[in-house]
C-alpha positions, 0 to 999 in steps of 0.5 A: 680172949685167947690168942687164937680167938683174937687172931680169928676175930682180927682176920674176920675184920676185912676180906683183905685178910685170909682166915686160913693162911697158907702153910708156908705163911705159918712156917715163915713166922720163925717158929723155931727158937735158934741158938748160936755163938758169934765168933765175930760180927762186923756191922756197917751202918749207912745213912740215906735220905729218909724219903728213899728208905720210907717206901721200902718199909711195909705197913706197920713199920716207921723209919727210925730216923736221925734228922732227915736221914734213915739208916741201912745196916750191913751185918757180917757174922761168923756163927758157930754151932747154929742150931735149934735151941732145943738141941745140944751144941754138938748138933750145931753147924758153922756158917757165915751170914751177911744181912742187909736191914733197915732201922725201923720202929714198931708200936705194939698193940700194948703201946710199946715202941720197939726199935729193930730191923726190917730185912731186905736181903741175907746171904750165906755160904751154906746152901742148907741155911738158904734152904731152911732159912727161906722156908722158916723166915722172910729173911730172903737168903741167897747163897754166896761165896765167902772168904774171911780172913783175920790176920795181924789185927785185920779182918778181911771179908769178901762176898761174891754173889750171883750177878754181883748184885750183893758183892761185898769187900771190906777190910777192918782194922781191929788193932787201932783204937777208934774214938770217932765216927768215920769221916763224913758221918752224920754223927758228931760223936760216938755217943750219937753213933751208938744209937744206930749200932746194929744189930738191934734186939728185934727183927721185923717181918711182914706177913702180907697174907694176914696183914701182920707183923712178925716180931723176932727177938734176939737175946745176947750176952756180953754185948759191947761193940767197939768202933773200928776203922774200915775200908769198904772197897765194894758194897754192890747191894747199896748201888742197886734198885732205888739205892742208886738214887742216893750216895750212901754215907758210912755212918758208923762201923762196930765190931764185936766178938765171942758173943752167945746169941739166940733168937726167940720164936717169932710172935705175930701181931695183926695190924689194924686196917686203915 
């Protein structure tokens, strides 16, 4: 059975699915493979009660847990030469991105369980990225003011957003070796902490019109994140909405630099109705 025939048969199973989704739904399936270079990436992972995070996931995804805890990653990425994978590097553009993601799992039609991240919100300092990102993905981009400074073994990141809903101030110490998770982390050691170091290879989108999961696979080289000490002065996103019902616990912080990175075209799997 061809992929097209499979998709049509799946959508005919129930009136909850649309046989012909809107043009925007098609566009937002991450149809264009993307290539870039991470100058640096700092990712903080916060622990929350699983009962708080589970309702934030769409159908088809299961919370990735450690005991009774689930996790939210804040990824801060300085990207260089971001472009379609079909275009030469000189056509690429530089930008800064911040992403808020829930660690989740998805079991494919073939029975393979994938670990990945479910998008909650993304911020960028480039209007063009917010515009095209929101037409070609479900990443929920917002335009933000960004100040990034790397000096004397310190990385300082300051993000200012409309209505301060996702303002973020972080200072990372890159000069000192770190041999354990942050104080108060639910992880006993770095071996446990590395199970939830982001970003993971897969990003999950949910397409409500067709009750489907869209899978976007990331490809990276020389991926060797190192633990770092951080001072988080402000992380407003984790105080809004349902997040205010619990105190976020900083579980780990990892830094990586000089990484070739790419995202494949998204692929869609129709979920079984139940």
